[in-house]
C-alpha positions in Angstrom: 0.0 0.0 0.0 1.5 3.4 -1.0 2.4 5.8 1.8 0.3 8.9 2.3 1.9 12.3 1.9 1.7 12.8 5.7 3.3 9.4 6.4 6.1 10.1 3.8 6.7 13.6 5.3 6.8 12.2 8.9 9.3 9.6 7.8 11.5 12.2 6.0 11.5 14.4 9.1 12.6 11.5 11.2 15.2 10.3 8.7 16.7 13.7 7.9 16.6 15.3 11.3 15.4 12.8 13.9 18.5 13.4 16.0 18.3 17.2 15.8 15.5 17.8 18.4 12.2 19.6 17.8 13.8 22.7 16.4 15.9 20.8 13.9 13.0 18.7 12.8 10.8 21.8 12.4 13.6 23.5 10.4 13.7 20.5 7.9 9.9 20.5 7.7 9.9 24.2 7.1 12.3 23.8 4.1 10.1 21.1 2.6 7.0 23.3 2.9 8.9 26.4 1.6 9.7 24.4 -1.5 6.1 23.2 -1.8 4.9 26.8 -1.7 7.8 28.4 -3.5 6.6 31.5 -5.5 8.9 30.8 -8.4 11.9 29.0 -9.7 12.6 25.3 -10.0 10.5 24.1 -7.0 7.4 26.0 -8.2 7.7 24.3 -11.6 8.5 20.8 -10.3 6.5 20.8 -7.0 3.4 22.6 -8.1 2.2 22.6 -4.4 2.7 18.9 -3.9 4.6 17.5 -1.0 5.1 14.2 -2.8 6.6 15.8 -5.9 9.0 17.9 -3.8 10.1 14.8 -1.7 10.6 12.6 -4.8 12.5 15.2 -6.8 15.7 13.4 -7.9 18.8 14.3 -6.0 17.2 16.4 -3.3 16.9 14.3 -0.1 19.4 11.5 0.6 16.7 9.8 2.7 14.4 9.4 -0.3 16.9 7.2 -2.0 17.4 3.5 -1.3 20.8 3.6 -3.0 23.5 6.3 -2.9 26.6 6.1 -5.1 25.8 2.5 -6.1 25.5 1.2 -2.5 22.4 0.4 -0.4 21.4 3.4 1.8 20.0 1.9 5.0 18.9 5.3 6.2 16.0 5.8 3.9 12.3 6.7 4.5 11.2 3.1 3.9 13.1 1.9 6.9 11.8 4.6 9.2 9.2 4.0 11.9 8.0 7.5 12.8 6.7 8.4 16.3 4.0 10.8 17.2 6.4 13.7 17.3 7.3 13.2 13.6 3.6 13.3 12.7 3.0 16.3 14.9 5.8 18.3 13.2 4.6 17.2 9.7 1.1 18.4 10.7 2.5 21.6 12.1 4.3 22.4 8.9 1.4 21.4 6.6 -0.8 23.7 8.6 1.4 26.6 7.5 3.7 27.0 10.5 7.4 27.8 9.9 10.4 28.6 12.0 10.9 32.4 11.8 14.7 32.2 11.9 14.7 30.4 8.5 13.1 33.0 6.4 12.3 31.3 3.1 15.0 28.7 3.3 14.9 26.2 0.5 18.0 24.2 1.2 19.8 22.6 4.1 22.8 20.3 4.4 25.2 18.8 7.0 28.7 20.0 6.3 30.2 17.5 8.7 32.4 20.4 10.0 32.0 23.2 12.6 31.4 25.9 9.9 28.8 26.4 7.1 29.6 27.4 3.6 28.6 30.9 2.7 26.6 29.9 -0.3 24.7 26.6 -1.2 23.9 25.4 -3.7 26.5 27.3 -5.6 25.5 31.0 -5.7 21.7 30.7 -5.7 21.4 30.3 -1.9 22.9 32.2 1.0 23.5 31.1 4.6 20.7 32.0 7.0 21.5 30.0 10.1 22.8 26.7 11.5 20.6 24.5 13.6 22.3 21.5 15.1 24.4 19.8 12.4 22.5 21.4 9.5 23.1 24.7 7.7 20.1 26.4 6.1 20.0 28.6 3.0 17.6 31.2 1.6 17.3 31.7 -2.1 19.0 34.7 -3.9 17.2 36.5 -6.7 19.3 34.3 -9.1 17.4 31.2 -7.8 14.1 32.5 -9.3 15.7 32.5 -12.7 16.3 28.7 -12.5 
């Protein structure tokens, strides 16, 4: 039986940020919903307001892939068993809530170092904040031309 959007979203939150506490999980959920509701650029064209389309966009979330670089990726959404907190945060984000410190962040990544890159990806995103192990990036005007 296919997973509902809510179930898939809760699993992604757990997989991508389960160890980052409520704030880290809300930050990841905010990025997903910012993409779903993007006013322009690639995510508006691809996502068209759909959580499922945003989550399944190729190359965006490591947790959505069962293989990475030719090897099995055990940390994927299909192996997650979300708890109530993951559903609560998914519901919180779907209802229109966002972390204010993130602005319109469309990207996050774990640099596996104490510092964040100034721009990510390339020059279309600029650093907004770091929460736990993840750096979060807002779009520049150049993003909306993608």
